[in-house]
C-alpha positions in Angstrom: 20.5 -19.3 -2.8 17.3 -20.3 -4.3 14.9 -17.5 -4.7 11.9 -17.8 -1.8 9.6 -16.2 -4.5 9.2 -17.8 -8.6 6.2 -16.0 -9.4 5.7 -12.3 -11.1 3.2 -10.1 -12.8 4.3 -7.6 -15.4 2.5 -4.8 -16.2 2.4 -4.2 -20.1 -1.0 -3.1 -20.7 0.0 0.6 -21.2 -0.5 2.5 -24.8 2.0 5.0 -23.9 0.2 7.8 -25.5 3.2 10.3 -24.8 5.6 8.1 -26.6 4.4 9.2 -29.8 5.3 8.7 -32.3 7.4 5.9 -31.4 4.1 3.8 -30.1 2.0 5.2 -33.1 2.1 1.4 -34.1 3.7 -0.6 -31.3 2.3 -1.1 -27.8 4.8 0.7 -25.4 6.1 -2.1 -23.7 7.0 -3.7 -27.2 9.5 -0.9 -28.6 13.0 -1.9 -28.5 15.4 -0.4 -26.1 19.0 -1.5 -27.0 17.7 -3.7 -29.5 15.0 -5.7 -27.6 11.9 -5.0 -26.6 11.1 -3.3 -23.1 9.4 -6.4 -21.8 12.0 -8.4 -23.0 14.6 -7.0 -20.5 12.6 -7.5 -17.8 11.6 -11.1 -18.4 15.3 -11.8 -18.2 16.0 -9.8 -14.9 13.1 -11.9 -13.5 14.7 -14.7 -14.5 18.0 -14.1 -13.1 16.2 -13.1 -9.8 15.2 -16.8 -9.6 11.3 -16.3 -10.9 10.5 -19.2 -13.1 6.4 -18.2 -14.2 5.4 -14.9 -15.0 2.3 -13.6 -16.0 1.9 -10.5 -18.5 -1.0 -8.5 -17.8 -1.7 -7.0 -21.4 -4.8 -4.6 -22.7 -3.6 -2.6 -25.8 -2.6 -4.5 -28.6 -2.6 -7.5 -26.6 -2.4 -9.5 -29.8 1.6 -9.0 -30.1 2.9 -10.0 -27.0 2.6 -13.7 -27.4 4.0 -14.5 -31.1 7.0 -13.1 -29.6 7.3 -14.9 -26.0 5.5 -17.3 -26.5 5.3 -19.9 -23.7 8.6 -18.2 -22.3 10.6 -21.3 -23.2 13.0 -19.5 -25.7 13.6 -17.0 -22.4 13.8 -19.7 -19.6 11.0 -18.9 -18.0 6.9 -19.9 -18.0 5.0 -16.9 -19.2 1.5 -17.0 -19.5 -0.8 -13.9 -20.7 -3.9 -12.2 -18.9 -5.7 -10.1 -21.0 -7.9 -7.3 -19.9 -10.8 -6.4 -22.2 -10.8 -3.1 -20.8 -8.2 -1.1 -19.2 -8.4 -2.1 -15.3 -5.7 0.0 -13.7 -2.4 -0.7 -12.2 -4.3 -2.8 -9.5 -6.9 -4.3 -11.6 -4.6 -5.7 -13.8 -2.7 -6.6 -10.8 -5.7 -8.5 -9.9 -6.3 -9.9 -12.8 -3.4 -11.6 -13.7 -2.9 -13.2 -10.1 -5.8 -15.5 -10.9 -3.3 -17.1 -13.3 -0.9 -17.8 -11.1 -2.8 -20.2 -8.4 -0.9 -18.8 -5.5 -0.5 -20.3 -2.3 -1.4 -18.7 0.7 2.2 -18.9 2.2 3.8 -17.4 -1.6 4.4 -14.0 -2.6 4.7 -12.4 -6.0 6.7 -9.9 -7.9 5.3 -7.1 -9.6 7.0 -4.9 -12.4 5.8 -1.7 -13.8 6.2 -2.2 -17.8 7.6 1.4 -18.4 10.7 0.8 -15.7 13.7 -0.1 -16.4 16.3 -0.3 -13.4 19.5 -1.8 -12.7 18.2 -2.6 -8.9 19.0 -5.9 -6.8 15.7 -7.8 -7.2 17.1 -10.7 -5.8 17.9 -8.4 -2.4 14.4 -7.0 -2.5 13.0 -10.4 -2.3 15.5 -11.5 0.3 14.2 -8.2 2.4 10.8 -9.1 1.8 11.1 -13.1 2.9 13.1 -11.9 6.0 11.2 -9.3 7.3 7.9 -11.5 6.6 6.5 -8.3 5.0 3.2 -7.8 3.4 4.2 -5.5 1.0 7.8 -4.5 -0.1 8.3 -1.8 -2.4 11.1 -1.3 -4.6 12.2 2.5 -3.6 15.1 5.0 -5.2 16.0 8.6 -4.3 16.0 11.4 -6.6 17.3 15.0 -6.7 13.7 16.5 -7.4 10.8 14.5 -5.8 8.2 16.7 -6.6 7.2 15.4 -9.8 6.6 12.1 -8.3 4.8 10.6 -5.3 7.3 10.1 -2.2 7.4 7.6 0.1 8.9 8.5 3.5 10.3 5.4 5.7 10.7 5.1 9.7 14.2 4.1 11.1 13.5 0.2 10.5 12.4 0.9 6.7 8.6 0.4 7.1 6.8 3.1 4.9 5.1 5.4 6.9 2.8 7.1 4.4 2.1 7.3 0.3 2.4 11.0 -0.5 0.9 12.9 -3.6 2.9 15.3 -5.8 4.1 18.5 -3.5 5.5 21.5 -3.8 7.7 20.4 -0.6 8.1 16.6 -0.4 8.8 15.3 3.4 11.1 12.4 1.9 13.6 12.2 -1.5 12.4 8.4 -1.7 10.2 7.6 -4.6 8.0 4.4 -5.8 10.3 3.0 -8.2 7.9 0.7 -10.2 8.4 -2.8 -8.6 6.2 -4.5 -5.6 6.2 -7.7 -3.9 2.7 -8.9 -2.6 1.9 -11.6 -0.5 -0.8 -13.5 -1.0 -3.1 -11.8 2.0 -2.2 -8.4 0.7 -2.8 -9.5 -2.9 -6.4 -10.6 -2.2 -7.2 -7.4 -0.6 -7.5 -5.6 -4.2 -11.3 -6.4 -5.6 -11.4 -8.1 -8.8 -12.8 -6.8 -12.3 -12.9 -3.3 -10.9 -10.8 -0.3 -12.2 -8.1 0.2 -9.0 -4.9 2.3 -8.8 -2.4 0.5 -6.8 -0.6 3.5 -6.2 -3.6 6.1 -5.1 -5.8 3.3 -3.4 -4.5 -0.1 -2.9 -1.2 1.0 -1.0 -3.0 3.6 1.0 -6.0 1.2 2.2 -3.1 -1.6 2.8 -1.1 0.7 5.4 -4.6 2.2 6.8 -5.2 -1.7 7.8 -1.8 -2.1 9.7 -0.1 -4.0 6.7 3.6 -4.6 7.2 4.8 -2.3 4.2 8.6 -2.3 3.8 10.4 0.0 1.4 14.0 -1.8 -0.2 16.3 1.2 -0.9 18.6 0.8 -4.0 20.3 3.9 -6.0 21.8 2.5 -8.6 20.4 2.9 -12.1 16.7 3.7 -12.5 14.7 5.5 -15.7 10.8 6.2 -16.0 10.6 5.9 -20.0 7.8 8.1 -20.0 8.8 10.4 -23.0 10.6 9.7 -26.2 14.0 11.5 -24.8 13.8 9.5 -21.9 13.7 6.0 -24.3 16.2 6.9 -26.4 18.4 7.5 -23.6 17.7 4.5 -21.6 18.3 2.7 -24.9 21.6 4.5 -24.9 22.2 3.7 -21.3 21.8 -0.1 -21.6 23.9 -0.4 -24.6 26.8 2.0 -22.7 26.6 -0.3 -19.5 25.7 -3.5 -20.4 25.5 -5.2 -17.1 22.3 -3.2 -16.6 20.5 -6.3 -18.9 21.2 -9.6 -20.1 19.3 -9.4 -23.2 21.5 -7.6 -25.2 24.6 -8.5 -26.8 26.6 -5.4 -27.4 29.5 -5.0 -29.3 32.9 -2.9 -28.3 31.8 -0.4 -30.8 29.1 0.8 -28.4 26.2 0.2 -30.5 23.7 -2.4 -31.9 23.4 -3.4 -35.3 20.6 -5.3 -36.8 20.7 -7.1 -40.0 21.0 -5.2 -43.4 22.5 -2.6 -42.1 25.3 -0.5 -44.0 27.9 1.8 -43.1 30.5 3.9 -44.9 34.0 3.1 -43.2 34.3 7.1 -42.8 31.0 6.9 -41.1 31.0 7.3 -36.9 28.5 5.6 -34.9 28.4 5.0 -31.3 27.3 6.6 -28.0 25.0 3.3 -27.2 23.0 4.1 -30.8 20.8 1.2 -31.8 20.8 0.8 -36.1 17.4 -0.8 -36.9 17.3 -3.4 -39.9 18.3 -2.0 -43.4 20.2 1.1 -42.2 22.4 3.2 -44.3 24.6 5.2 -43.2 26.8 7.7 -45.5 30.2 8.9 -45.8 31.4 10.8 -43.2 28.0 10.9 -40.8 27.8 10.6 -37.3 25.2 8.9 -35.3 26.1 9.0 -31.4 23.7 8.0 -29.0 20.4 7.8 -31.5 17.7 5.4 -32.2 17.4 4.6 -36.3 14.5 3.0 -37.7 14.5 0.4 -39.9 15.4 1.4 -43.8 16.3 5.0 -42.7 18.8 6.6 -44.8 21.5 9.1 -43.0 23.2 10.4 -46.0 26.6 11.9 -46.3 28.2 14.2 -43.4 24.8 14.0 -41.9 25.1 14.2 -37.8 22.3 13.0 -35.8 23.0 13.2 -32.0 20.5 11.7 -29.3 18.1 11.8 -31.6 14.9 9.1 -32.8 14.7 8.6 -36.8 11.6 7.2 -37.8 11.5 3.9 -40.2 12.3 4.9 -43.5 13.4 8.8 -43.1 16.3 10.0 -45.1 18.4 12.4 -43.5 19.7 15.0 -45.9 23.5 15.5 -46.5 25.2 17.7 -44.0 21.9 18.1 -41.7 22.7 18.6 -38.2 19.9 17.3 -35.4 20.5 17.1 -31.6 17.9 16.0 -29.2 15.1 15.6 -31.5 12.4 13.5 -32.5 12.7 13.0 -36.2 9.2 11.6 -38.1 7.6 11.2 -41.3 
């Protein structure tokens, strides 16, 4: 079935301060996960769900996106760019990017947070929004401990009842998972050229004005890549479960290797590792579930498990690291 929604906005303006040192020289949305930038995985997901036109809402290091993605033809989708001179928050970024889409009054737009990866069925979310004639439809997922998130309780028909901030005793275990669909009417309620939080301001305001807001429940894979540890895990997950993203081609060996990688025949590499350009893995070394930066060297008999190794770093003979961020 042809998708009833063909336009999208991807929020990629974040700096990613919590992801340092990974973001010291690269904006968060351009960090590689499973060998490809986060943004590329999301663009491919949008395209597979029937989106044909997407606007990247950029701010921090905005200049790095267009040289990589261009007009989108390489990815089978039309890409435009909306640049914020000053960060406008999630709501302000959406309003700024929407001006590039020329939405008709009967159209809706999909909006992605730039730091979330999910296996959710975007096409099903689009169909729910369309069939319910909703003003807004949010992708929601369940978490075991919702105290760290704002929760979103629903009624028996799937309508959103409240948007609740973090609390010690949450009313529900369903949380906002970072993919929204707005129709043109609800989108027009976001002030232009103002700093606005869509989570804290726009959603509660729309609910107070009786806009029709539905939740789309999907409890498949979801991860918020807010920390280096979760970023490493997301990368390994996409390699070990390639059905989560069609952006990466994964070998049967269970890892991704870029150009000029040298792996000694007696070394063990797997667990969803990524070996960037020019990496060397020595004799008897073991690298599992790790992100190894360009030109890094893992010397003989060293062991690196679930780690990030900075570009150019040398891990000495027989050294053992697990769950660490190894920087220069």
